[in-house]
C-alpha positions in Angstrom: 0.1 -0.1 -0.1 1.0 3.4 -0.9 -0.1 7.3 0.5 -0.7 9.4 -2.5 -1.4 13.7 -2.0 -2.8 14.6 -5.6 -3.0 18.7 -6.0 -5.1 20.2 -8.6 -4.9 23.6 -9.2 -7.2 25.6 -10.5 -6.4 25.3 -14.2 -7.1 21.8 -14.0 -10.6 22.5 -12.2 -12.2 24.9 -14.2 -11.6 26.6 -17.5 -10.5 30.3 -18.1 -14.3 30.8 -18.1 -14.9 29.4 -14.7 -16.6 26.4 -16.2 -15.7 22.8 -14.4 -13.8 20.7 -16.0 -16.0 17.8 -15.5 -14.2 15.2 -17.9 -11.2 16.3 -16.1 -12.2 15.9 -12.9 -14.2 12.6 -13.6 -10.7 11.0 -14.9 -8.9 12.1 -11.9 -11.9 10.5 -9.4 -11.6 7.4 -11.7 -7.8 7.2 -11.0 -8.3 8.1 -7.0 -11.0 5.3 -6.6 -9.2 2.6 -8.1 -6.0 3.4 -6.2 -8.4 4.0 -3.3 -9.7 0.3 -3.9 -6.6 -1.4 -4.3 -5.7 -0.3 -0.2 -3.6 2.8 -1.2 -4.4 6.0 1.1 -5.5 9.2 -1.3 -5.7 12.7 -0.3 -6.9 15.2 -2.8 -6.0 19.2 -2.4 -7.5 21.2 -4.5 -7.9 24.9 -5.6 -10.9 26.3 -7.4 -13.5 27.6 -4.8 -13.0 31.0 -6.1 -13.2 29.9 -9.6 -16.7 28.2 -8.8 -17.9 31.6 -7.0 -16.9 33.2 -9.9 -19.3 31.3 -12.2 -22.0 30.8 -9.7 -22.0 34.9 -9.5 -21.3 35.4 -13.1 -18.2 37.7 -12.7 -16.1 38.2 -15.9 -12.4 38.2 -13.9 -10.6 37.3 -11.3 -11.3 39.8 -8.1 -8.6 41.7 -6.4 -9.9 43.1 -3.4 -9.5 40.5 -0.6 -13.0 40.8 0.7 -14.0 39.7 -2.8 -11.8 36.6 -3.2 -13.1 35.6 0.2 -16.8 36.1 -0.8 -16.3 34.0 -3.9 -14.9 31.3 -2.6 -17.7 31.5 0.3 -20.1 31.1 -2.4 -17.7 28.4 -4.3 -16.6 26.5 -1.6 -19.4 24.0 -0.7 -20.1 23.8 -4.2 -16.7 22.4 -5.5 -16.8 20.0 -2.3 -20.0 18.7 -3.6 -18.8 17.8 -7.5 -16.0 15.5 -5.0 -18.5 13.9 -3.0 -21.1 13.4 -5.5 -18.4 12.0 -8.0 -16.1 9.6 -5.3 -19.6 8.7 -3.5 -20.6 7.4 -7.2 -17.6 5.2 -6.7 -18.3 3.6 -3.1 -15.9 6.5 -1.3 -16.3 8.3 1.5 -15.0 11.8 1.7 -14.4 14.4 4.1 -14.1 18.0 3.7 -11.1 19.5 5.3 -10.3 23.7 5.3 -7.2 24.6 6.5 -5.2 28.0 6.8 -2.0 28.9 6.9 -2.6 29.7 10.6 -3.3 25.9 11.0 0.1 25.1 9.7 1.9 27.8 11.4 0.8 27.3 14.8 2.2 24.1 16.4 -0.8 22.8 18.6 -3.0 23.3 15.0 -0.5 21.6 12.9 -0.5 18.7 15.4 -4.4 18.7 15.6 -4.5 18.6 11.5 -1.9 15.9 11.5 -4.5 13.6 13.8 -7.2 14.6 12.3 -5.9 13.6 8.7 -4.4 10.4 9.9 -7.5 9.2 11.5 -9.4 10.1 8.9 -6.8 7.8 6.7 -7.4 5.1 9.2 -10.9 5.1 8.7 -10.9 4.5 5.0 -12.1 8.0 4.4 -11.0 10.3 1.8 -9.7 14.0 2.5 -10.7 16.5 0.3 -8.4 19.6 1.4 -8.6 23.6 0.2 -7.4 25.9 2.0 -10.3 28.3 3.7 -10.2 31.3 1.6 -13.0 32.7 3.4 -10.7 33.6 6.2 -7.4 33.9 5.0 -5.8 37.1 4.3 -3.8 38.2 1.2 -0.8 38.0 3.4 -0.9 34.2 4.2 -2.4 32.4 1.0 -0.7 29.2 0.3 -0.3 30.1 -3.3 -3.0 28.3 -5.2 -2.2 25.6 -2.8 1.0 24.2 -3.6 2.5 25.1 -0.5 -0.4 23.6 1.1 -0.5 20.2 -0.7 3.4 20.0 0.4 2.7 20.6 4.3 0.1 17.8 4.1 2.0 15.5 2.1 4.9 15.9 5.1 2.1 16.2 7.7 0.8 12.3 6.4 4.4 10.9 5.5 2.9 10.5 1.9 5.0 8.4 -0.2 4.2 10.6 -3.3 3.1 14.2 -4.1 1.6 14.9 -7.4 1.2 18.7 -8.5 -1.2 18.5 -11.6 -0.8 21.7 -13.9 -2.0 22.2 -17.3 1.5 21.8 -18.9 3.4 18.6 -19.1 6.0 19.9 -16.2 8.9 21.9 -15.7 10.3 23.2 -18.7 13.8 24.8 -19.3 11.5 28.4 -20.2 7.8 28.5 -20.1 6.5 26.6 -23.3 4.1 29.3 -23.9 6.4 31.8 -24.8 9.2 29.7 -26.6 8.6 26.6 -28.7 12.1 25.0 -28.2 11.3 24.8 -24.4 12.6 21.6 -23.3 11.0 19.5 -20.3 13.2 18.6 -17.3 12.9 15.1 -16.6 14.4 14.7 -13.4 15.6 17.7 -10.8 18.0 16.9 -8.2 20.0 19.7 -7.5 17.7 23.1 -6.8 20.4 25.2 -7.0 20.9 24.3 -10.8 17.4 25.6 -11.0 18.4 29.3 -10.7 19.6 28.4 -14.9 16.2 28.3 -15.7 13.5 30.7 -16.7 10.5 29.7 -14.2 8.0 32.1 -14.7 5.5 33.2 -12.0 2.6 33.1 -14.5 -0.9 31.9 -13.6 -3.8 31.1 -14.9 -6.7 33.4 -15.3 -8.4 31.8 -12.1 -5.1 31.0 -10.2 -2.5 32.4 -8.2 0.0 30.1 -8.1 2.6 29.4 -11.4 5.3 27.4 -12.2 7.6 29.0 -9.2 5.3 28.2 -6.4 5.4 24.4 -7.6 9.0 24.3 -7.7 9.0 25.6 -4.1 6.1 23.4 -3.1 8.5 20.4 -4.1 11.6 21.5 -2.6 9.4 21.7 0.7 8.0 18.3 0.5 11.6 16.5 -0.4 13.3 18.1 2.3 10.6 16.0 4.2 11.6 13.1 1.9 8.6 13.2 0.0 9.0 12.1 -3.6 7.2 14.7 -6.0 6.4 14.7 -9.9 4.4 17.8 -11.6 3.1 16.8 -14.4 -0.3 17.6 -16.7 -3.8 17.2 -15.0 -5.3 17.4 -18.3 -3.5 14.8 -20.5 -5.7 11.3 -19.9 -3.0 8.8 -18.2 -0.7 11.1 -17.0 -1.9 10.9 -13.6 -1.7 7.0 -13.5 1.5 7.0 -14.9 3.0 9.3 -12.4 1.5 6.9 -9.7 3.0 4.1 -11.3 6.1 5.4 -10.9 6.7 5.7 -14.9 8.6 8.5 -16.6 6.1 11.1 -16.5 6.0 14.8 -16.0 9.1 16.0 -13.8 10.3 14.0 -11.0 11.8 15.3 -7.6 13.3 12.8 -5.8 12.9 12.9 -2.2 16.2 14.2 -0.3 17.7 12.4 3.1 15.6 14.1 5.8 18.0 16.7 7.5 15.5 17.8 9.9 13.0 16.6 12.4 8.8 16.9 12.0 9.3 20.1 14.2 12.3 21.7 12.4 10.5 20.8 8.9 7.6 22.8 10.3 9.9 25.8 11.6 11.8 26.2 8.3 8.4 25.5 5.8 5.6 26.6 7.9 6.2 29.1 10.9 6.2 32.6 9.7 9.2 35.0 11.2 8.1 38.1 12.7 11.4 39.8 13.0 15.1 39.4 12.3 18.4 38.9 14.7 21.8 40.0 12.8 24.3 38.2 14.3 28.2 38.8 13.9 31.0 36.6 12.3 31.7 34.2 15.4 28.0 33.4 16.1 27.2 32.8 12.4 30.2 30.3 11.8 29.1 28.4 15.1 25.3 28.7 14.1 26.6 27.1 10.6 29.0 24.9 11.6 28.5 24.0 15.2 25.0 23.4 15.7 25.2 25.5 18.8 22.6 27.7 20.7 23.0 31.5 19.7 23.8 33.5 22.9 22.9 37.6 23.3 26.7 38.2 23.1 26.7 36.8 19.0 23.7 39.3 18.3 24.7 43.0 16.7 21.2 44.3 15.9 17.5 43.5 16.1 14.9 44.4 13.6 11.2 44.4 13.7 8.7 43.8 17.0 8.3 40.1 18.1 7.2 38.2 21.4 9.3 35.8 23.4 8.2 32.5 21.7 7.9 34.0 18.0 10.0 32.6 15.4 13.0 34.9 13.5 14.9 34.9 10.8 18.9 35.2 11.8 21.2 37.1 9.4 24.6 37.4 9.1 24.7 40.7 7.0 22.6 40.8 4.5 22.1 36.8 4.2 19.7 35.2 6.2 21.2 31.9 7.6 18.6 30.7 9.5 15.3 30.7 11.5 14.2 29.9 14.9 12.5 30.2 18.0 13.6 33.0 20.0 13.2 33.3 24.1 13.5 37.0 23.8 10.9 39.6 23.0 12.3 42.2 20.6 12.5 44.8 23.0 14.4 42.7 25.5 17.2 41.3 23.5 17.9 45.3 22.0 18.8 45.7 25.8 21.1 42.5 26.4 22.3 42.4 22.5 26.0 41.8 22.7 26.4 41.2 26.4 27.9 38.2 27.7 25.4 35.8 30.1 26.2 37.1 33.2 25.5 40.8 32.2 22.4 39.4 30.9 21.2 38.1 34.0 21.8 41.3 35.5 19.6 43.2 33.4 17.0 40.2 33.0 17.3 38.4 35.9 15.0 35.4 34.8 16.7 35.5 31.1 17.5 32.1 29.7 21.2 32.0 28.4 20.3 31.3 25.2 18.6 33.8 22.7 17.4 30.6 20.8 18.1 27.0 21.7 20.0 24.8 19.0 16.9 22.6 19.2 15.0 25.4 18.0 17.1 26.7 15.2 17.0 25.3 11.7 19.4 26.7 8.7 18.2 28.1 5.9 
């Protein structure tokens, strides 16, 4: 048995006009049902609630104002889920609607609750249909057409494979819409090499993602040990081939997990609320020695944050990591550059570490 997360972007769910791609959804649900019937665990992560709401309300273009996006999602969310529920119920599969927000991923307790719920649903042989809760999210904390959400879900449930379905055959050297000579990249083993490719931000008229967000999602998932494929969701047979492990789309091989689940959450899900700038010695110790960060190594504090918030750690202009800070920004400004004994004289109850090594992850 295997565990798969399949993500459908807005361009897979709906035409540019907002009309549902009924034949495409039928094919994908056929494939999901076949895998589920064979004993595999399937999770669908879908976009398209806003597109569905736009169609119902006869809106000619995707709204820009956040309240209009939220309202369109409120109209379309339930209607979109019922499409999946009807299709899968006809194939003898029980589904569950799961709505998540960035906060559910960034708050550790919520993150663990989401993981527990999804794992229990899979134990019950229920197929979760997951979407971002657009009706309560804001433009600052959205997931980017659910690519990042799909990666987080794949790591949450320890999936064997994440498939990101899009309207092209995978990752190309340049956009195939702009250059007919674009070549399909069959496999990515070095994310740094992608800097040489022209990976655009273009999205469909109904979506908010694009190829770059899919590549970043693949980087996130593979860092958590989840193999990832970007492939066509429109071409018949592509999804089945990807699930079979055939040479389909662009494969991102799973990397050896460098971090615990907590540190993966910290690296990819927990937003930073400020920046701590460190000196040469502290930067070297954090990078090479795996040590904690003490106030003595801090040269500057930027932004407003409280004790327990995540902060970026920078050496000059370069961010070297992220960690959970034991001090608020005001306290840290008082004691930056001080040795531990002097810190305790200013803040008697302070801990020695500004960021403990167990709560720090390299960028």
